[in-house]
C-alpha positions as a printed NumPy array, in Angstrom:
array([[  8.61 ,   0.402,  10.798],
       [ 11.94 ,  -1.039,   9.686],
       [ 14.443,   1.193,   7.938],
       [ 13.982,   1.345,   4.18 ],
       [ 16.241,  -0.55 ,   1.808],
       [ 19.293,   1.129,   0.329],
       [ 17.217,   2.137,  -2.684],
       [ 13.721,   1.67 ,  -4.066],
       [ 13.631,   1.15 ,  -7.819],
       [ 10.71 ,   2.138, -10.045],
       [ 10.057,   1.4  , -13.72 ],
       [  7.7  ,   3.884, -15.371],
       [  6.491,   2.175, -18.537],
       [  5.061,   5.085, -20.513],
       [  3.658,   8.585, -20.115],
       [  0.078,   7.342, -20.584],
       [ -1.156,   3.795, -21.137],
       [ -1.628,   3.37 , -24.855],
       [  1.207,   5.713, -25.823],
       [  3.462,   2.681, -26.113],
       [  7.171,   2.093, -25.459],
       [ 10.009,   0.184, -27.157],
       [ 10.106,  -3.394, -25.945],
       [ 13.897,  -3.127, -25.617],
       [ 13.532,  -0.219, -23.171],
       [ 11.046,  -2.122, -21.049],
       [ 13.253,  -5.241, -20.993],
       [ 16.259,  -3.16 , -19.981],
       [ 14.189,  -1.595, -17.217],
       [ 13.327,  -5.073, -15.928],
       [ 17.007,  -6.026, -15.902],
       [ 17.51 ,  -3.233, -13.377],
       [ 15.251,  -5.162, -10.964],
       [ 12.473,  -2.681, -10.16 ],
       [ 10.417,  -2.968,  -6.984],
       [  7.433,  -1.345,  -8.723],
       [  6.074,  -1.07 , -12.261],
       [  3.719,   1.843, -12.728],
       [  1.926,   4.023, -15.247],
       [ -0.294,   7.032, -15.062],
       [ -3.08 ,   6.176, -17.512],
       [ -4.773,   9.518, -18.   ],
       [ -4.968,  13.279, -17.959],
       [ -7.355,  16.209, -18.338],
       [ -5.199,  17.475, -21.226],
       [ -7.416,  15.955, -23.978],
       [-10.29 ,  18.058, -22.693],
       [-13.655,  17.45 , -21.033],
       [-15.265,  15.219, -23.681],
       [-13.725,  11.934, -22.527],
       [-14.707,  12.43 , -18.89 ],
       [-18.28 ,  13.284, -19.884],
       [-18.671,  10.544, -22.489],
       [-17.034,   7.877, -20.321],
       [-14.613,   6.986, -23.119],
       [-10.865,   6.558, -23.341],
       [ -8.789,   8.938, -25.447],
       [ -6.245,   6.176, -26.116],
       [ -6.86 ,   3.188, -28.356],
       [ -7.997,  -0.035, -26.69 ],
       [ -5.569,  -2.282, -28.551],
       [ -2.679,   0.053, -27.673],
       [ -3.67 ,   0.069, -23.987],
       [ -3.898,  -3.716, -24.023],
       [ -0.456,  -3.999, -25.59 ],
       [  1.138,  -1.834, -22.874],
       [ -0.738,  -3.57 , -20.059],
       [  0.229,  -7.016, -21.333],
       [  3.926,  -6.21 , -20.932],
       [  3.413,  -4.686, -17.496],
       [  1.146,  -7.401, -16.078],
       [  3.051, -10.42 , -17.337],
       [  6.37 ,  -9.01 , -16.146],
       [  5.069,  -7.838, -12.799],
       [  3.017, -10.85 , -11.803],
       [  5.554, -13.449, -12.915],
       [  8.364, -11.62 , -11.088],
       [  6.381, -10.678,  -7.996],
       [  6.559,  -6.936,  -8.736],
       [  3.497,  -4.812,  -7.874],
       [  1.838,  -3.096, -10.832],
       [  0.026,   0.194, -10.148],
       [ -2.156,   2.057, -12.649],
       [ -3.605,   5.493, -11.914],
       [ -6.413,   7.428, -13.634],
       [ -7.446,   4.241, -15.4  ],
       [ -9.17 ,   4.574, -18.734],
       [ -7.893,   8.095, -19.353],
       [-10.214,  10.135, -17.108],
       [-10.598,   7.856, -14.102],
       [-14.394,   7.796, -13.635],
       [-16.211,   4.503, -13.039],
       [-16.838,   3.729, -16.743],
       [-13.159,   4.302, -17.494],
       [-11.985,   2.099, -14.629],
       [-14.405,  -0.69 , -15.589],
       [-13.227,  -0.446, -19.204],
       [ -9.613,  -0.846, -18.12 ],
       [-10.483,  -3.688, -15.749],
       [-12.043,  -5.616, -18.629],
       [ -8.753,  -5.348, -20.516],
       [ -6.816,  -6.562, -17.475],
       [ -9.095,  -9.599, -17.219],
       [ -8.688, -10.379, -20.919],
       [ -4.924, -10.372, -20.527],
       [ -5.142, -12.525, -17.411],
       [ -7.193, -15.106, -19.312],
       [ -4.909, -15.099, -22.343],
       [ -1.691, -15.276, -20.297],
       [ -3.09 , -17.562, -17.563],
       [ -2.243, -15.097, -14.801],
       [ -3.511, -15.299, -11.228],
       [ -3.255, -12.302,  -8.901],
       [ -4.963, -10.255,  -6.233],
       [ -6.246,  -6.941,  -7.575],
       [ -7.668,  -3.804,  -5.995],
       [-10.067,  -1.64 ,  -7.991],
       [-10.391,   1.85 ,  -6.492],
       [-13.081,   4.278,  -7.642],
       [-12.71 ,   8.031,  -7.368],
       [-16.295,   9.063,  -8.234],
       [-17.87 ,  11.601,  -5.896],
       [-21.607,  11.447,  -5.253],
       [-23.387,  14.751,  -5.904],
       [-25.096,  14.582,  -2.517],
       [-21.699,  14.442,  -0.828],
       [-20.395,  17.397,  -2.837],
       [-23.613,  19.308,  -2.145],
       [-23.173,  18.9  ,   1.625],
       [-19.72 ,  20.456,   1.443],
       [-21.001,  23.15 ,  -0.905],
       [-23.725,  24.203,   1.515],
       [-21.132,  24.433,   4.292],
       [-18.974,  26.705,   2.142],
       [-16.253,  24.088,   1.794],
       [-15.945,  23.938,  -2.01 ],
       [-13.138,  26.257,  -3.155],
       [-12.644,  27.185,  -6.835],
       [ -9.215,  26.95 ,  -8.39 ],
       [ -7.674,  29.946, -10.159],
       [ -9.779,  31.427, -12.984],
       [-12.715,  29.148, -12.072],
       [-16.085,  30.565, -10.95 ],
       [-17.605,  29.443,  -7.644],
       [-19.595,  26.217,  -7.847],
       [-23.378,  26.531,  -7.641],
       [-25.978,  23.883,  -6.979],
       [-27.46 ,  24.448, -10.431],
       [-24.105,  23.718, -12.088],
       [-23.595,  20.725,  -9.806],
       [-26.967,  19.321, -10.897],
       [-25.95 ,  19.587, -14.566],
       [-22.574,  17.933, -14.035],
       [-21.707,  14.301, -14.714],
       [-18.873,  11.917, -13.812],
       [-17.511,  13.986, -10.93 ],
       [-14.225,  12.522,  -9.693],
       [-11.787,  13.432,  -6.945],
       [ -8.048,  13.225,  -7.443],
       [ -6.982,  10.671,  -4.824],
       [ -3.614,  10.795,  -3.098],
       [ -1.332,   7.961,  -2.033],
       [ -3.541,   6.723,   0.849],
       [ -6.022,   4.47 ,  -1.047],
       [ -3.173,   2.937,  -3.052],
       [ -1.132,   2.343,   0.106],
       [ -4.128,   0.638,   1.676],
       [ -4.524,  -1.671,  -1.323],
       [ -0.837,  -2.596,  -1.432],
       [ -0.807,  -3.217,   2.331],
       [ -3.647,  -5.696,   1.774],
       [ -1.358,  -7.7  ,  -0.501],
       [ -2.718,  -6.634,  -3.873],
       [ -0.314,  -7.32 ,  -6.721],
       [ -2.241,  -5.119,  -9.138],
       [ -3.845,  -1.794,  -8.239],
       [ -6.252,  -0.227, -10.709],
       [ -7.13 ,   3.257,  -9.5  ],
       [ -9.558,   5.874, -10.743],
       [ -8.604,   9.547, -10.995],
       [ -5.388,   9.914,  -9.045],
       [ -2.745,  12.504,  -8.291],
       [ -0.181,  11.535, -10.895],
       [  2.821,  11.033,  -8.544],
       [  0.745,   8.855,  -6.176],
       [  1.09 ,   5.871,  -8.519],
       [  4.845,   5.801,  -7.956],
       [  5.086,   7.219,  -4.428],
       [  2.535,   5.146,  -2.485],
       [  4.633,   2.01 ,  -1.975],
       [  7.961,   3.665,  -1.095],
       [  6.222,   5.992,   1.37 ],
       [  4.719,   2.891,   3.028],
       [  8.229,   1.432,   3.235],
       [  9.521,   4.498,   5.051],
       [ 11.046,   6.617,   2.31 ],
       [ 10.777,  10.386,   2.48 ],
       [  7.376,  11.543,   1.101],
       [  8.799,  14.687,  -0.483],
       [ 11.424,  12.788,  -2.443],
       [  8.992,   9.989,  -3.341],
       [  6.36 ,  12.401,  -4.63 ],
       [  8.852,  14.534,  -6.538],
       [ 10.299,  11.444,  -8.21 ],
       [  6.753,  10.346,  -9.029],
       [  6.017,  13.795, -10.458],
       [  8.746,  13.251, -13.049],
       [  8.228,   9.52 , -13.639],
       [  4.516,   9.955, -14.356],
       [  5.485,  11.357, -17.763],
       [  8.158,   8.699, -18.253],
       [ 10.789,   9.702, -20.845],
       [  9.253,  13.11 , -21.598],
       [ 11.674,  14.446, -18.978],
       [ 14.69 ,  12.941, -20.771],
       [ 16.657,  14.338, -23.711],
       [ 15.431,  13.862, -26.371],
       [ 12.069,  13.606, -24.674],
       [  9.338,  11.133, -25.555],
       [  6.038,  10.148, -24.003],
       [  6.346,   6.765, -25.716],
       [  9.331,   5.395, -23.815],
       [ 10.26 ,   4.175, -20.342],
       [ 12.031,   5.916, -17.487],
       [ 13.684,   4.506, -14.364],
       [ 13.967,   5.978, -10.885],
       [ 16.087,   5.048,  -7.859],
       [ 14.829,   6.458,  -4.565],
       [ 17.366,   6.657,  -1.734],
       [ 17.383,   7.986,   1.785],
       [ 18.194,  11.582,   0.918],
       [ 17.872,  11.782,  -2.879],
       [ 16.586,  10.118,  -6.003],
       [ 18.257,   9.37 ,  -9.322],
       [ 16.593,   9.342, -12.728],
       [ 17.888,   7.452, -15.741],
       [ 16.73 ,   6.185, -19.117],
       [ 16.771,   2.474, -19.991],
       [ 16.995,   3.554, -23.631],
       [ 20.611,   4.407, -24.629],
       [ 19.266,   6.984, -27.102],
       [ 18.055,   9.174, -24.229],
       [ 19.613,  10.753, -21.18 ],
       [ 18.451,  12.833, -18.27 ],
       [ 20.102,  16.227, -17.905],
       [ 19.949,  18.814, -15.215],
       [ 17.96 ,  21.121, -17.486],
       [ 15.503,  18.488, -18.749],
       [ 14.794,  17.238, -15.216],
       [ 14.364,  20.683, -13.698],
       [ 12.221,  21.786, -16.631],
       [  9.877,  18.853, -16.209],
       [  9.548,  19.591, -12.511],
       [  7.912,  22.864, -13.644],
       [  5.694,  21.098, -16.18 ],
       [  2.037,  22.163, -15.818],
       [  2.841,  24.231, -12.729],
       [  2.331,  27.959, -12.186],
       [  4.688,  28.191,  -9.187],
       [  8.228,  26.807,  -9.579],
       [  8.72 ,  26.225,  -5.857],
       [  5.375,  25.088,  -4.468],
       [  3.522,  22.213,  -6.167],
       [  0.14 ,  21.519,  -4.511],
       [ -1.434,  18.086,  -4.346],
       [ -3.806,  16.071,  -2.159],
       [ -3.158,  16.825,   1.503],
       [ -0.24 ,  19.192,   1.022],
       [  2.363,  20.538,  -1.338],
       [  5.871,  19.861,  -2.569],
       [  8.255,  22.559,  -1.37 ],
       [ 11.168,  22.75 ,  -3.823],
       [ 12.818,  25.906,  -2.488],
       [ 15.828,  23.827,  -1.36 ],
       [ 15.891,  21.474,  -4.331],
       [ 19.063,  20.725,  -6.295],
       [ 19.737,  18.85 ,  -9.555],
       [ 23.127,  17.228, -10.168],
       [ 24.209,  15.461, -13.341],
       [ 25.876,  12.072, -12.863],
       [ 27.828,   9.977, -15.375],
       [ 25.783,   7.856, -17.761],
       [ 23.03 ,  10.367, -18.488],
       [ 21.641,  10.348, -14.948],
       [ 20.46 ,  13.144, -12.664],
       [ 20.341,  13.14 ,  -8.862],
       [ 17.748,  15.285,  -7.101],
       [ 17.948,  16.394,  -3.446],
       [ 16.095,  18.698,  -1.097],
       [ 12.46 ,  18.02 ,  -2.046],
       [ 10.093,  18.402,   0.92 ],
       [  6.435,  17.565,   1.422],
       [  4.509,  19.986,   3.63 ],
       [  1.075,  18.87 ,   4.813],
       [ -1.979,  21.107,   5.14 ],
       [ -4.276,  21.37 ,   8.154],
       [ -7.119,  19.825,   6.164],
       [ -6.824,  17.194,   3.462],
       [ -7.975,  18.85 ,   0.226],
       [ -8.539,  17.055,  -3.066],
       [ -9.298,  18.43 ,  -6.51 ],
       [-12.724,  17.691,  -7.979],
       [-13.241,  17.373, -11.728],
       [-16.609,  17.223, -13.444],
       [-18.178,  18.201, -16.748],
       [-21.557,  19.126, -18.177],
       [-22.928,  18.754, -21.684],
       [-22.827,  21.951, -23.747],
       [-24.47 ,  20.698, -26.948],
       [-23.278,  19.083, -30.181],
       [-20.52 ,  20.057, -32.604],
       [-19.997,  19.954, -36.381],
       [-16.84 ,  21.164, -38.136],
       [-15.578,  21.829, -41.658],
       [-11.887,  22.017, -42.54 ],
       [-10.964,  24.531, -45.233],
       [ -8.215,  26.832, -46.425],
       [ -7.515,  29.839, -48.594],
       [ -4.529,  30.901, -50.675],
       [ -6.02 ,  34.061, -52.117],
       [ -3.771,  36.955, -51.011],
       [ -6.661,  39.399, -51.285],
       [ -8.901,  37.32 , -48.996],
       [ -6.001,  36.81 , -46.59 ],
       [ -5.533,  40.579, -46.458],
       [ -9.246,  41.038, -45.696],
       [ -9.664,  37.962, -43.481],
       [-10.831,  39.759, -40.321],
       [-13.698,  41.742, -41.891],
       [-14.596,  38.734, -44.067],
       [-15.039,  36.442, -41.071],
       [-16.873,  39.109, -39.079],
       [-19.255,  39.651, -41.988],
       [-19.885,  35.928, -42.437],
       [-20.552,  35.47 , -38.73 ],
       [-23.044,  38.354, -38.677],
       [-24.883,  37.078, -41.753],
       [-25.092,  33.533, -40.426],
       [-26.264,  34.743, -37.022],
       [-29.098,  36.729, -38.614],
       [-30.276,  33.737, -40.678],
       [-30.137,  31.355, -37.717],
       [-32.147,  33.803, -35.631],
       [-34.75 ,  34.249, -38.384],
       [-35.084,  30.48 , -38.808],
       [-35.212,  29.97 , -35.037],
       [-32.203,  27.676, -35.107],
       [-30.079,  27.791, -31.985],
       [-26.385,  27.623, -32.708],
       [-23.132,  29.507, -32.678],
       [-20.157,  29.446, -34.998],
       [-16.471,  30.065, -34.536],
       [-13.552,  30.255, -36.954],
       [-10.148,  28.804, -36.026],
       [ -7.673,  30.503, -38.371],
       [ -4.349,  28.661, -38.564],
       [ -1.559,  30.833, -39.873],
       [ -2.986,  33.8  , -37.992],
       [ -4.001,  32.901, -34.417],
       [ -5.355,  29.342, -34.607],
       [ -3.265,  28.165, -31.657],
       [ -3.364,  31.111, -29.227],
       [ -6.471,  32.987, -30.334],
       [ -6.753,  36.449, -28.784],
       [ -3.49 ,  35.871, -26.879],
       [ -1.46 ,  35.701, -30.107],
       [  1.145,  38.526, -29.944],
       [  1.897,  38.506, -33.698],
       [ -0.956,  40.411, -35.292],
       [  0.283,  40.501, -38.902],
       [ -0.421,  37.54 , -41.174],
       [  2.849,  36.623, -42.851],
       [  2.002,  33.386, -44.629],
       [  0.773,  32.819, -48.165],
       [ -2.116,  30.576, -47.062],
       [ -4.477,  30.178, -44.111],
       [ -6.219,  27.123, -42.716],
       [ -9.764,  27.825, -41.519],
       [-11.646,  25.365, -39.323],
       [-15.332,  26.236, -39.144],
       [-16.849,  25.118, -35.826],
       [-20.578,  25.11 , -35.11 ],
       [-22.176,  24.166, -31.785],
       [-25.891,  23.741, -31.195],
       [-28.292,  22.167, -28.699],
       [-28.877,  19.264, -31.109],
       [-26.728,  17.625, -33.754],
       [-29.151,  18.839, -36.409],
       [-28.792,  22.436, -35.241],
       [-24.999,  22.155, -35.308],
       [-25.15 ,  20.635, -38.798],
       [-27.314,  23.502, -40.043],
       [-25.11 ,  26.203, -38.567],
       [-21.935,  24.652, -39.953],
       [-23.411,  24.159, -43.415],
       [-24.636,  27.729, -43.517],
       [-21.305,  29.139, -42.341],
       [-19.353,  27.055, -44.834],
       [-21.491,  27.986, -47.84 ],
       [-21.601,  31.656, -46.846],
       [-17.829,  31.86 , -46.456],
       [-17.306,  29.946, -49.71 ],
       [-19.059,  32.625, -51.76 ],
       [-18.681,  35.715, -49.563],
       [-17.737,  38.865, -51.468],
       [-14.958,  41.134, -50.288],
       [-13.208,  44.239, -51.651],
       [-10.792,  43.483, -54.463],
       [-11.995,  39.956, -55.125],
       [-11.355,  38.999, -58.767],
       [-13.112,  35.624, -59.06 ],
       [-16.842,  35.235, -58.481],
       [-16.584,  32.121, -56.336],
       [-14.16 ,  29.679, -54.782],
       [-12.894,  31.556, -51.759],
       [-12.169,  28.278, -49.999],
       [-10.351,  25.049, -50.722],
       [-12.201,  22.137, -49.071],
       [ -9.96 ,  19.043, -48.883],
       [-12.673,  16.539, -47.967],
       [-15.98 ,  15.443, -49.435],
       [-18.265,  15.413, -47.559],
       [-16.915,  18.668, -46.225],
       [-18.753,  18.716, -42.878],
       [-17.929,  16.3  , -40.074],
       [-20.145,  15.572, -37.091],
       [-18.133,  15.61 , -33.874],
       [-20.979,  14.575, -31.571],
       [-21.547,  15.724, -28.012],
       [-19.688,  18.695, -26.576],
       [-18.75 ,  18.85 , -22.897],
       [-17.226,  21.616, -20.826],
       [-15.534,  21.514, -17.439],
       [-18.017,  22.616, -14.825],
       [-16.402,  21.343, -11.615],
       [-12.742,  22.195, -11.098],
       [-12.668,  22.873,  -7.39 ],
       [-11.136,  21.776,  -4.09 ],
       [-13.017,  19.82 ,  -1.423],
       [-11.827,  18.614,   2.011],
       [-11.852,  14.915,   2.915],
       [-12.196,  13.569,   6.43 ],
       [-10.625,  10.233,   5.42 ],
       [ -7.961,  10.368,   2.678],
       [ -8.221,   6.592,   2.165],
       [-12.021,   6.615,   2.098],
       [-12.454,   5.942,  -1.62 ],
       [-14.747,   3.049,  -2.611],
       [-12.691,  -0.015,  -3.441],
       [-13.063,  -3.73 ,  -3.988],
       [-10.464,  -6.467,  -3.843],
       [-10.715,  -9.53 ,  -6.061],
       [ -8.569, -12.528,  -6.857],
       [ -8.343, -12.961, -10.605],
       [ -7.548, -16.462, -11.753],
       [ -6.995, -16.7  , -15.471],
       [ -9.257, -13.698, -16.022],
       [-12.03 , -14.907, -13.738],
       [-12.801, -14.044, -10.15 ],
       [-12.174, -16.795,  -7.641],
       [-15.332, -17.478,  -5.646]])
């Protein structure tokens, strides 16, 4: 392989497709002549629902807007465009959804290009074979996977590394649309193919996948620019309102990581024990010393969910200082009364109160035990095996809490303020993560893929 160029330049459009970015930032990024335009399109952060339901957590029109800028700029300038975790969760329905948007844009903008579509879905039979051989390893705080749980799970995906994307780019694809992917792989695949250091490429990708979140002031709705060199990489913002600092860059390196020095990913880990961050003029930061250390076997993370029922909620609040003082025994009493009625009526369901102003964010982990505010927000959550059961449980909990008596109460009713009518909102199906485990792969590039030539939105026969 020939020696890499002096630098490899990457434009990260946005933290997640659909989050948006200022057009001026994107145009400035293009003026810096990138060799790659990329975006990580998804995350598990919004929870298990979107993976289970096969839906995107970002708005379609917003995703189309971001993709239009990226595709028209990339294809007309000959710059590869790489999208990872398409559709938000990266399962087949999400990838197909995103592909439809790409084809719409191609038709509207009269674009012709070669595209790779890579799926990350894992067949249950394949997972079961590894499970029976004892090769499915749970991540921290996750129970071991069982065949019964596997049977209940849907849309199981594996987080692919750089190899399938490298394979697609080597085949001459100008656009790569990938399913669930290791976030840095979107930005690191091409420079690694060109001979750049994998540790530096992956570390730069780790920061660029969140775009300007790592800048100061941070934003997920703005672009970021990276320059990968032989022994370092430099990060900068195309928006003059933002700058990268040593602290902001180092802090984002630790983002979503439990170990500050060892960041695991498909086939290995980033070793940052020798990493350094140096501020440069113009709001830039140079990073050195990142190393990639491979593992004996190539492990990937599996993600899958199972349906846990249906949910209904009611949003309410109280400003009564007496009720606020008695809030814990009030909620415990309401829960017990509702549970007894549900049991007597043979209605399956459970309720939960999210109390904002007390511990609504951290729950039992909240270190401040004394309520100091003059009002509390109470979200009543009910989950049942059917939507009707969830509706019944929520309605019963809401009406019981509304009129529940407590010591010192002066009025005879009106414990709660309900801002909406109707007060109860159906939230639909509830999913929970059921597969969050590691599995070895014999072939890191062995993800199902197809290559098509799109001409004005249509496939060339």
